[in-house]
PDB file of N, CA, C and O in Angstrom, chain B, residues numbered from 101:
ATOM      1  N   MET B 101     -79.035  85.660  15.541  1.00  0.00           N
ATOM      2  CA  MET B 101     -78.025  84.625  15.542  1.00  0.00           C
ATOM      3  C   MET B 101     -77.809  84.176  16.980  1.00  0.00           C
ATOM      4  O   MET B 101     -77.713  84.998  17.890  1.00  0.00           O
ATOM      5  N   ILE B 102     -77.735  82.871  17.174  1.00  0.00           N
ATOM      6  CA  ILE B 102     -77.357  82.353  18.475  1.00  0.00           C
ATOM      7  C   ILE B 102     -75.930  81.823  18.367  1.00  0.00           C
ATOM      8  O   ILE B 102     -75.524  81.304  17.327  1.00  0.00           O
ATOM      9  N   THR B 103     -75.196  81.959  19.431  1.00  0.00           N
ATOM     10  CA  THR B 103     -73.819  81.470  19.462  1.00  0.00           C
ATOM     11  C   THR B 103     -73.613  80.669  20.742  1.00  0.00           C
ATOM     12  O   THR B 103     -74.352  80.828  21.713  1.00  0.00           O
ATOM     13  N   TRP B 104     -72.604  79.812  20.728  1.00  0.00           N
ATOM     14  CA  TRP B 104     -72.267  79.036  21.915  1.00  0.00           C
ATOM     15  C   TRP B 104     -70.776  78.792  21.924  1.00  0.00           C
ATOM     16  O   TRP B 104     -70.101  78.941  20.905  1.00  0.00           O
ATOM     17  N   ASN B 105     -70.269  78.418  23.079  1.00  0.00           N
ATOM     18  CA  ASN B 105     -68.853  78.087  23.221  1.00  0.00           C
ATOM     19  C   ASN B 105     -68.612  76.676  22.700  1.00  0.00           C
ATOM     20  O   ASN B 105     -69.443  75.785  22.875  1.00  0.00           O
ATOM     21  N   ALA B 106     -67.483  76.490  22.070  1.00  0.00           N
ATOM     22  CA  ALA B 106     -67.128  75.166  21.565  1.00  0.00           C
ATOM     23  C   ALA B 106     -66.928  74.201  22.724  1.00  0.00           C
ATOM     24  O   ALA B 106     -66.422  74.585  23.778  1.00  0.00           O
ATOM     25  N   ASN B 107     -67.324  72.955  22.528  1.00  0.00           N
ATOM     26  CA  ASN B 107     -67.096  71.918  23.510  1.00  0.00           C
ATOM     27  C   ASN B 107     -65.627  71.528  23.455  1.00  0.00           C
ATOM     28  O   ASN B 107     -65.074  71.384  22.364  1.00  0.00           O
ATOM     29  N   SER B 108     -64.992  71.357  24.589  1.00  0.00           N
ATOM     30  CA  SER B 108     -63.551  71.076  24.620  1.00  0.00           C
ATOM     31  C   SER B 108     -63.208  69.589  24.437  1.00  0.00           C
ATOM     32  O   SER B 108     -62.034  69.236  24.334  1.00  0.00           O
ATOM     33  N   GLU B 109     -64.212  68.730  24.396  1.00  0.00           N
ATOM     34  CA  GLU B 109     -63.947  67.301  24.193  1.00  0.00           C
ATOM     35  C   GLU B 109     -63.389  67.061  22.791  1.00  0.00           C
ATOM     36  O   GLU B 109     -63.854  67.661  21.822  1.00  0.00           O
ATOM     37  N   ALA B 110     -62.403  66.192  22.690  1.00  0.00           N
ATOM     38  CA  ALA B 110     -61.724  65.943  21.412  1.00  0.00           C
ATOM     39  C   ALA B 110     -62.594  65.200  20.398  1.00  0.00           C
ATOM     40  O   ALA B 110     -62.346  65.285  19.196  1.00  0.00           O
ATOM     41  N   ASP B 111     -63.612  64.473  20.868  1.00  0.00           N
ATOM     42  CA  ASP B 111     -64.396  63.651  19.940  1.00  0.00           C
ATOM     43  C   ASP B 111     -65.711  64.290  19.503  1.00  0.00           C
ATOM     44  O   ASP B 111     -66.584  63.595  18.983  1.00  0.00           O
ATOM     45  N   VAL B 112     -65.870  65.604  19.703  1.00  0.00           N
ATOM     46  CA  VAL B 112     -67.095  66.276  19.247  1.00  0.00           C
ATOM     47  C   VAL B 112     -67.067  66.393  17.730  1.00  0.00           C
ATOM     48  O   VAL B 112     -66.121  66.923  17.147  1.00  0.00           O
ATOM     49  N   TYR B 113     -68.129  65.884  17.102  1.00  0.00           N
ATOM     50  CA  TYR B 113     -68.237  65.879  15.648  1.00  0.00           C
ATOM     51  C   TYR B 113     -69.032  67.075  15.147  1.00  0.00           C
ATOM     52  O   TYR B 113     -68.643  67.737  14.184  1.00  0.00           O
ATOM     53  N   GLU B 114     -70.148  67.342  15.812  1.00  0.00           N
ATOM     54  CA  GLU B 114     -71.004  68.437  15.395  1.00  0.00           C
ATOM     55  C   GLU B 114     -71.894  68.858  16.555  1.00  0.00           C
ATOM     56  O   GLU B 114     -71.879  68.249  17.625  1.00  0.00           O
ATOM     57  N   TYR B 115     -72.659  69.898  16.324  1.00  0.00           N
ATOM     58  CA  TYR B 115     -73.597  70.396  17.323  1.00  0.00           C
ATOM     59  C   TYR B 115     -75.017  70.216  16.810  1.00  0.00           C
ATOM     60  O   TYR B 115     -75.273  70.263  15.607  1.00  0.00           O
ATOM     61  N   VAL B 116     -75.930  70.010  17.746  1.00  0.00           N
ATOM     62  CA  VAL B 116     -77.337  69.851  17.432  1.00  0.00           C
ATOM     63  C   VAL B 116     -78.063  71.057  18.007  1.00  0.00           C
ATOM     64  O   VAL B 116     -77.895  71.378  19.183  1.00  0.00           O
ATOM     65  N   VAL B 117     -78.868  71.729  17.189  1.00  0.00           N
ATOM     66  CA  VAL B 117     -79.599  72.914  17.625  1.00  0.00           C
ATOM     67  C   VAL B 117     -81.081  72.564  17.735  1.00  0.00           C
ATOM     68  O   VAL B 117     -81.651  71.924  16.852  1.00  0.00           O
ATOM     69  N   TYR B 118     -81.682  72.992  18.823  1.00  0.00           N
ATOM     70  CA  TYR B 118     -83.113  72.771  19.064  1.00  0.00           C
ATOM     71  C   TYR B 118     -83.835  74.109  19.116  1.00  0.00           C
ATOM     72  O   TYR B 118     -83.347  75.063  19.722  1.00  0.00           O
ATOM     73  N   ARG B 119     -84.992  74.175  18.482  1.00  0.00           N
ATOM     74  CA  ARG B 119     -85.877  75.341  18.599  1.00  0.00           C
ATOM     75  C   ARG B 119     -87.165  74.856  19.240  1.00  0.00           C
ATOM     76  O   ARG B 119     -87.833  73.956  18.730  1.00  0.00           O
ATOM     77  N   ASP B 120     -87.500  75.467  20.363  1.00  0.00           N
ATOM     78  CA  ASP B 120     -88.721  75.100  21.089  1.00  0.00           C
ATOM     79  C   ASP B 120     -88.786  73.595  21.353  1.00  0.00           C
ATOM     80  O   ASP B 120     -89.852  72.986  21.274  1.00  0.00           O
ATOM     81  N   GLY B 121     -87.631  73.007  21.668  1.00  0.00           N
ATOM     82  CA  GLY B 121     -87.565  71.592  22.009  1.00  0.00           C
ATOM     83  C   GLY B 121     -87.520  70.638  20.841  1.00  0.00           C
ATOM     84  O   GLY B 121     -87.463  69.424  21.042  1.00  0.00           O
ATOM     85  N   VAL B 122     -87.543  71.155  19.612  1.00  0.00           N
ATOM     86  CA  VAL B 122     -87.533  70.307  18.408  1.00  0.00           C
ATOM     87  C   VAL B 122     -86.175  70.430  17.712  1.00  0.00           C
ATOM     88  O   VAL B 122     -85.701  71.532  17.433  1.00  0.00           O
ATOM     89  N   LYS B 123     -85.566  69.287  17.440  1.00  0.00           N
ATOM     90  CA  LYS B 123     -84.267  69.259  16.759  1.00  0.00           C
ATOM     91  C   LYS B 123     -84.408  69.838  15.360  1.00  0.00           C
ATOM     92  O   LYS B 123     -85.294  69.440  14.605  1.00  0.00           O
ATOM     93  N   LEU B 124     -83.531  70.781  15.014  1.00  0.00           N
ATOM     94  CA  LEU B 124     -83.563  71.375  13.682  1.00  0.00           C
ATOM     95  C   LEU B 124     -82.758  70.521  12.707  1.00  0.00           C
ATOM     96  O   LEU B 124     -81.739  69.946  13.090  1.00  0.00           O
ATOM     97  N   PRO B 125     -83.197  70.432  11.459  1.00  0.00           N
ATOM     98  CA  PRO B 125     -82.511  69.601  10.467  1.00  0.00           C
ATOM     99  C   PRO B 125     -81.294  70.302   9.858  1.00  0.00           C
ATOM    100  O   PRO B 125     -81.196  70.472   8.643  1.00  0.00           O
ATOM    101  N   ILE B 126     -80.386  70.698  10.723  1.00  0.00           N
ATOM    102  CA  ILE B 126     -79.172  71.376  10.274  1.00  0.00           C
ATOM    103  C   ILE B 126     -77.972  70.698  10.932  1.00  0.00           C
ATOM    104  O   ILE B 126     -78.136  69.911  11.864  1.00  0.00           O
ATOM    105  N   SER B 127     -76.793  70.997  10.459  1.00  0.00           N
ATOM    106  CA  SER B 127     -75.592  70.398  11.032  1.00  0.00           C
ATOM    107  C   SER B 127     -74.464  71.420  11.055  1.00  0.00           C
ATOM    108  O   SER B 127     -73.678  71.492  10.111  1.00  0.00           O
ATOM    109  N   PRO B 128     -74.372  72.220  12.135  1.00  0.00           N
ATOM    110  CA  PRO B 128     -73.268  73.183  12.218  1.00  0.00           C
ATOM    111  C   PRO B 128     -71.976  72.495  12.657  1.00  0.00           C
ATOM    112  O   PRO B 128     -71.484  72.732  13.760  1.00  0.00           O
ATOM    113  N   ARG B 129     -71.439  71.653  11.800  1.00  0.00           N
ATOM    114  CA  ARG B 129     -70.220  70.904  12.136  1.00  0.00           C
ATOM    115  C   ARG B 129     -69.081  71.848  12.475  1.00  0.00           C
ATOM    116  O   ARG B 129     -68.615  72.618  11.635  1.00  0.00           O
ATOM    117  N   GLY B 130     -68.653  71.773  13.701  1.00  0.00           N
ATOM    118  CA  GLY B 130     -67.542  72.586  14.144  1.00  0.00           C
ATOM    119  C   GLY B 130     -67.883  74.046  14.329  1.00  0.00           C
ATOM    120  O   GLY B 130     -67.121  74.785  14.952  1.00  0.00           O
ATOM    121  N   GLY B 131     -69.020  74.478  13.795  1.00  0.00           N
ATOM    122  CA  GLY B 131     -69.427  75.868  13.935  1.00  0.00           C
ATOM    123  C   GLY B 131     -70.023  76.121  15.301  1.00  0.00           C
ATOM    124  O   GLY B 131     -70.530  75.202  15.944  1.00  0.00           O
ATOM    125  N   THR B 132     -69.965  77.347  15.741  1.00  0.00           N
ATOM    126  CA  THR B 132     -70.511  77.693  17.048  1.00  0.00           C
ATOM    127  C   THR B 132     -71.541  78.815  16.932  1.00  0.00           C
ATOM    128  O   THR B 132     -71.644  79.675  17.807  1.00  0.00           O
ATOM    129  N   PHE B 133     -72.299  78.789  15.837  1.00  0.00           N
ATOM    130  CA  PHE B 133     -73.376  79.762  15.682  1.00  0.00           C
ATOM    131  C   PHE B 133     -74.449  79.190  14.762  1.00  0.00           C
ATOM    132  O   PHE B 133     -74.213  78.251  14.002  1.00  0.00           O
ATOM    133  N   TYR B 134     -75.634  79.787  14.856  1.00  0.00           N
ATOM    134  CA  TYR B 134     -76.742  79.405  13.992  1.00  0.00           C
ATOM    135  C   TYR B 134     -77.612  80.625  13.756  1.00  0.00           C
ATOM    136  O   TYR B 134     -77.923  81.357  14.696  1.00  0.00           O
ATOM    137  N   VAL B 135     -78.007  80.852  12.513  1.00  0.00           N
ATOM    138  CA  VAL B 135     -78.899  81.948  12.148  1.00  0.00           C
ATOM    139  C   VAL B 135     -80.211  81.318  11.697  1.00  0.00           C
ATOM    140  O   VAL B 135     -80.238  80.531  10.750  1.00  0.00           O
ATOM    141  N   ASP B 136     -81.279  81.661  12.369  1.00  0.00           N
ATOM    142  CA  ASP B 136     -82.594  81.116  12.049  1.00  0.00           C
ATOM    143  C   ASP B 136     -83.377  82.193  11.307  1.00  0.00           C
ATOM    144  O   ASP B 136     -83.673  83.242  11.880  1.00  0.00           O
ATOM    145  N   VAL B 137     -83.711  81.954  10.060  1.00  0.00           N
ATOM    146  CA  VAL B 137     -84.427  82.943   9.253  1.00  0.00           C
ATOM    147  C   VAL B 137     -85.766  82.372   8.798  1.00  0.00           C
ATOM    148  O   VAL B 137     -85.964  81.157   8.770  1.00  0.00           O
ATOM    149  N   GLY B 138     -86.675  83.269   8.444  1.00  0.00           N
ATOM    150  CA  GLY B 138     -87.953  82.858   7.902  1.00  0.00           C
ATOM    151  C   GLY B 138     -89.017  82.549   8.943  1.00  0.00           C
ATOM    152  O   GLY B 138     -90.073  82.012   8.607  1.00  0.00           O
ATOM    153  N   ILE B 139     -88.754  82.882  10.207  1.00  0.00           N
ATOM    154  CA  ILE B 139     -89.749  82.655  11.249  1.00  0.00           C
ATOM    155  C   ILE B 139     -89.967  83.948  12.023  1.00  0.00           C
ATOM    156  O   ILE B 139     -89.122  84.843  12.000  1.00  0.00           O
ATOM    157  N   ASN B 140     -91.099  84.041  12.704  1.00  0.00           N
ATOM    158  CA  ASN B 140     -91.432  85.217  13.506  1.00  0.00           C
ATOM    159  C   ASN B 140     -91.658  84.814  14.944  1.00  0.00           C
ATOM    160  O   ASN B 140     -91.924  83.649  15.238  1.00  0.00           O
ATOM    161  N   GLY B 141     -91.554  85.778  15.839  1.00  0.00           N
ATOM    162  CA  GLY B 141     -91.957  85.568  17.220  1.00  0.00           C
ATOM    163  C   GLY B 141     -90.833  85.207  18.168  1.00  0.00           C
ATOM    164  O   GLY B 141     -89.652  85.275  17.825  1.00  0.00           O
ATOM    165  N   THR B 142     -91.231  84.822  19.362  1.00  0.00           N
ATOM    166  CA  THR B 142     -90.287  84.448  20.406  1.00  0.00           C
ATOM    167  C   THR B 142     -90.115  82.937  20.406  1.00  0.00           C
ATOM    168  O   THR B 142     -91.091  82.187  20.381  1.00  0.00           O
ATOM    169  N   HIS B 143     -88.868  82.506  20.435  1.00  0.00           N
ATOM    170  CA  HIS B 143     -88.563  81.076  20.411  1.00  0.00           C
ATOM    171  C   HIS B 143     -87.456  80.772  21.411  1.00  0.00           C
ATOM    172  O   HIS B 143     -86.653  81.638  21.757  1.00  0.00           O
ATOM    173  N   ASN B 144     -87.431  79.525  21.865  1.00  0.00           N
ATOM    174  CA  ASN B 144     -86.410  79.049  22.795  1.00  0.00           C
ATOM    175  C   ASN B 144     -85.430  78.144  22.052  1.00  0.00           C
ATOM    176  O   ASN B 144     -85.835  77.285  21.269  1.00  0.00           O
ATOM    177  N   TYR B 145     -84.149  78.343  22.305  1.00  0.00           N
ATOM    178  CA  TYR B 145     -83.103  77.578  21.626  1.00  0.00           C
ATOM    179  C   TYR B 145     -82.187  76.920  22.648  1.00  0.00           C
ATOM    180  O   TYR B 145     -81.900  77.482  23.705  1.00  0.00           O
ATOM    181  N   SER B 146     -81.736  75.723  22.309  1.00  0.00           N
ATOM    182  CA  SER B 146     -80.712  75.042  23.097  1.00  0.00           C
ATOM    183  C   SER B 146     -79.814  74.286  22.128  1.00  0.00           C
ATOM    184  O   SER B 146     -80.160  74.099  20.961  1.00  0.00           O
ATOM    185  N   VAL B 147     -78.655  73.853  22.622  1.00  0.00           N
ATOM    186  CA  VAL B 147     -77.649  73.203  21.786  1.00  0.00           C
ATOM    187  C   VAL B 147     -77.090  72.004  22.545  1.00  0.00           C
ATOM    188  O   VAL B 147     -76.987  72.029  23.771  1.00  0.00           O
ATOM    189  N   SER B 148     -76.735  70.964  21.814  1.00  0.00           N
ATOM    190  CA  SER B 148     -76.009  69.834  22.402  1.00  0.00           C
ATOM    191  C   SER B 148     -74.872  69.462  21.459  1.00  0.00           C
ATOM    192  O   SER B 148     -74.864  69.845  20.289  1.00  0.00           O
ATOM    193  N   ALA B 149     -73.922  68.714  21.984  1.00  0.00           N
ATOM    194  CA  ALA B 149     -72.789  68.258  21.177  1.00  0.00           C
ATOM    195  C   ALA B 149     -72.981  66.785  20.842  1.00  0.00           C
ATOM    196  O   ALA B 149     -73.486  66.009  21.653  1.00  0.00           O
ATOM    197  N   LEU B 150     -72.572  66.416  19.638  1.00  0.00           N
ATOM    198  CA  LEU B 150     -72.663  65.041  19.164  1.00  0.00           C
ATOM    199  C   LEU B 150     -71.249  64.520  18.926  1.00  0.00           C
ATOM    200  O   LEU B 150     -70.447  65.178  18.263  1.00  0.00           O
ATOM    201  N   THR B 151     -70.941  63.333  19.471  1.00  0.00           N
ATOM    202  CA  THR B 151     -69.602  62.777  19.324  1.00  0.00           C
ATOM    203  C   THR B 151     -69.448  62.039  17.996  1.00  0.00           C
ATOM    204  O   THR B 151     -70.423  61.805  17.282  1.00  0.00           O
ATOM    205  N   LEU B 152     -68.226  61.684  17.686  1.00  0.00           N
ATOM    206  CA  LEU B 152     -67.938  60.926  16.468  1.00  0.00           C
ATOM    207  C   LEU B 152     -68.673  59.588  16.439  1.00  0.00           C
ATOM    208  O   LEU B 152     -68.977  59.074  15.363  1.00  0.00           O
ATOM    209  N   THR B 153     -68.958  59.028  17.599  1.00  0.00           N
ATOM    210  CA  THR B 153     -69.650  57.737  17.666  1.00  0.00           C
ATOM    211  C   THR B 153     -71.167  57.888  17.735  1.00  0.00           C
ATOM    212  O   THR B 153     -71.878  56.895  17.887  1.00  0.00           O
ATOM    213  N   GLY B 154     -71.674  59.122  17.624  1.00  0.00           N
ATOM    214  CA  GLY B 154     -73.113  59.351  17.588  1.00  0.00           C
ATOM    215  C   GLY B 154     -73.774  59.550  18.935  1.00  0.00           C
ATOM    216  O   GLY B 154     -75.002  59.570  19.019  1.00  0.00           O
ATOM    217  N   VAL B 155     -72.990  59.698  19.993  1.00  0.00           N
ATOM    218  CA  VAL B 155     -73.555  59.919  21.318  1.00  0.00           C
ATOM    219  C   VAL B 155     -73.818  61.412  21.487  1.00  0.00           C
ATOM    220  O   VAL B 155     -72.921  62.237  21.314  1.00  0.00           O
ATOM    221  N   GLU B 156     -75.062  61.745  21.826  1.00  0.00           N
ATOM    222  CA  GLU B 156     -75.424  63.149  22.009  1.00  0.00           C
ATOM    223  C   GLU B 156     -75.358  63.516  23.482  1.00  0.00           C
ATOM    224  O   GLU B 156     -75.902  62.814  24.335  1.00  0.00           O
ATOM    225  N   GLY B 157     -74.694  64.612  23.768  1.00  0.00           N
ATOM    226  CA  GLY B 157     -74.597  65.098  25.134  1.00  0.00           C
ATOM    227  C   GLY B 157     -75.879  65.788  25.562  1.00  0.00           C
ATOM    228  O   GLY B 157     -76.826  65.906  24.784  1.00  0.00           O
ATOM    229  N   ALA B 158     -75.897  66.237  26.790  1.00  0.00           N
ATOM    230  CA  ALA B 158     -77.058  66.933  27.334  1.00  0.00           C
ATOM    231  C   ALA B 158     -77.258  68.267  26.618  1.00  0.00           C
ATOM    232  O   ALA B 158     -76.298  68.901  26.180  1.00  0.00           O
ATOM    233  N   GLN B 159     -78.499  68.674  26.510  1.00  0.00           N
ATOM    234  CA  GLN B 159     -78.812  69.977  25.916  1.00  0.00           C
ATOM    235  C   GLN B 159     -78.398  71.080  26.880  1.00  0.00           C
ATOM    236  O   GLN B 159     -78.450  70.921  28.099  1.00  0.00           O
ATOM    237  N   SER B 160     -77.992  72.186  26.308  1.00  0.00           N
ATOM    238  CA  SER B 160     -77.661  73.362  27.105  1.00  0.00           C
ATOM    239  C   SER B 160     -78.918  73.929  27.729  1.00  0.00           C
ATOM    240  O   SER B 160     -80.030  73.502  27.418  1.00  0.00           O
ATOM    241  N   VAL B 161     -78.734  74.876  28.595  1.00  0.00           N
ATOM    242  CA  VAL B 161     -79.856  75.632  29.124  1.00  0.00           C
ATOM    243  C   VAL B 161     -80.488  76.381  27.954  1.00  0.00           C
ATOM    244  O   VAL B 161     -79.780  76.904  27.093  1.00  0.00           O
ATOM    245  N   SER B 162     -81.786  76.433  27.923  1.00  0.00           N
ATOM    246  CA  SER B 162     -82.506  77.097  26.840  1.00  0.00           C
ATOM    247  C   SER B 162     -82.415  78.614  26.981  1.00  0.00           C
ATOM    248  O   SER B 162     -82.463  79.150  28.088  1.00  0.00           O
ATOM    249  N   VAL B 163     -82.283  79.293  25.847  1.00  0.00           N
ATOM    250  CA  VAL B 163     -82.326  80.755  25.820  1.00  0.00           C
ATOM    251  C   VAL B 163     -83.496  81.178  24.942  1.00  0.00           C
ATOM    252  O   VAL B 163     -83.832  80.497  23.973  1.00  0.00           O
ATOM    253  N   SER B 164     -84.103  82.286  25.278  1.00  0.00           N
ATOM    254  CA  SER B 164     -85.267  82.784  24.552  1.00  0.00           C
ATOM    255  C   SER B 164     -84.873  84.043  23.795  1.00  0.00           C
ATOM    256  O   SER B 164     -84.136  84.884  24.311  1.00  0.00           O
ATOM    257  N   THR B 165     -85.369  84.165  22.568  1.00  0.00           N
ATOM    258  CA  THR B 165     -85.089  85.365  21.776  1.00  0.00           C
ATOM    259  C   THR B 165     -86.239  85.650  20.829  1.00  0.00           C
ATOM    260  O   THR B 165     -87.018  84.760  20.487  1.00  0.00           O
ATOM    261  N   ASN B 166     -86.334  86.889  20.414  1.00  0.00           N
ATOM    262  CA  ASN B 166     -87.328  87.291  19.424  1.00  0.00           C
ATOM    263  C   ASN B 166     -86.711  87.229  18.047  1.00  0.00           C
ATOM    264  O   ASN B 166     -85.552  87.601  17.862  1.00  0.00           O
ATOM    265  N   THR B 167     -87.475  86.763  17.086  1.00  0.00           N
ATOM    266  CA  THR B 167     -86.992  86.692  15.709  1.00  0.00           C
ATOM    267  C   THR B 167     -87.922  87.495  14.812  1.00  0.00           C
ATOM    268  O   THR B 167     -89.085  87.734  15.136  1.00  0.00           O
ATOM    269  N   ALA B 168     -87.379  87.896  13.691  1.00  0.00           N
ATOM    270  CA  ALA B 168     -88.158  88.582  12.667  1.00  0.00           C
ATOM    271  C   ALA B 168     -88.069  87.758  11.395  1.00  0.00           C
ATOM    272  O   ALA B 168     -87.044  87.125  11.144  1.00  0.00           O
ATOM    273  N   LYS B 169     -89.109  87.754  10.596  1.00  0.00           N
ATOM    274  CA  LYS B 169     -89.140  86.886   9.418  1.00  0.00           C
ATOM    275  C   LYS B 169     -87.938  87.072   8.502  1.00  0.00           C
ATOM    276  O   LYS B 169     -87.465  86.104   7.907  1.00  0.00           O
ATOM    277  N   ASN B 170     -87.445  88.274   8.379  1.00  0.00           N
ATOM    278  CA  ASN B 170     -86.328  88.536   7.474  1.00  0.00           C
ATOM    279  C   ASN B 170     -84.986  88.597   8.192  1.00  0.00           C
ATOM    280  O   ASN B 170     -84.014  89.105   7.633  1.00  0.00           O
ATOM    281  N   GLY B 171     -84.915  88.099   9.397  1.00  0.00           N
ATOM    282  CA  GLY B 171     -83.663  88.118  10.150  1.00  0.00           C
ATOM    283  C   GLY B 171     -83.949  88.358  11.621  1.00  0.00           C
ATOM    284  O   GLY B 171     -85.084  88.215  12.075  1.00  0.00           O
ATOM    285  N   TRP B 172     -82.936  88.715  12.343  1.00  0.00           N
ATOM    286  CA  TRP B 172     -83.044  88.905  13.789  1.00  0.00           C
ATOM    287  C   TRP B 172     -83.298  90.357  14.108  1.00  0.00           C
ATOM    288  O   TRP B 172     -82.902  91.239  13.346  1.00  0.00           O
ATOM    289  N   TRP B 173     -83.948  90.620  15.218  1.00  0.00           N
ATOM    290  CA  TRP B 173     -84.183  91.994  15.682  1.00  0.00           C
ATOM    291  C   TRP B 173     -82.879  92.609  16.075  1.00  0.00           C
ATOM    292  O   TRP B 173     -82.844  93.765  16.496  1.00  0.00           O
TER     293      TRP B 173
END
């Protein structure tokens, strides 16, 4: 599971999660965590915030982690 701190801006609608630089088709609206299942190996993750008007902020610094197909190590 990856976690991040909530953005303090009032107009944040949701967060965008990237794996290895590719936007994931998920929408953790208001949530500050993501569990990636069904994949193996080492992957890099980053997060950005999306405003109510659709403006996406800068991606966070990428973090690297190992995953296991049936969950996290």
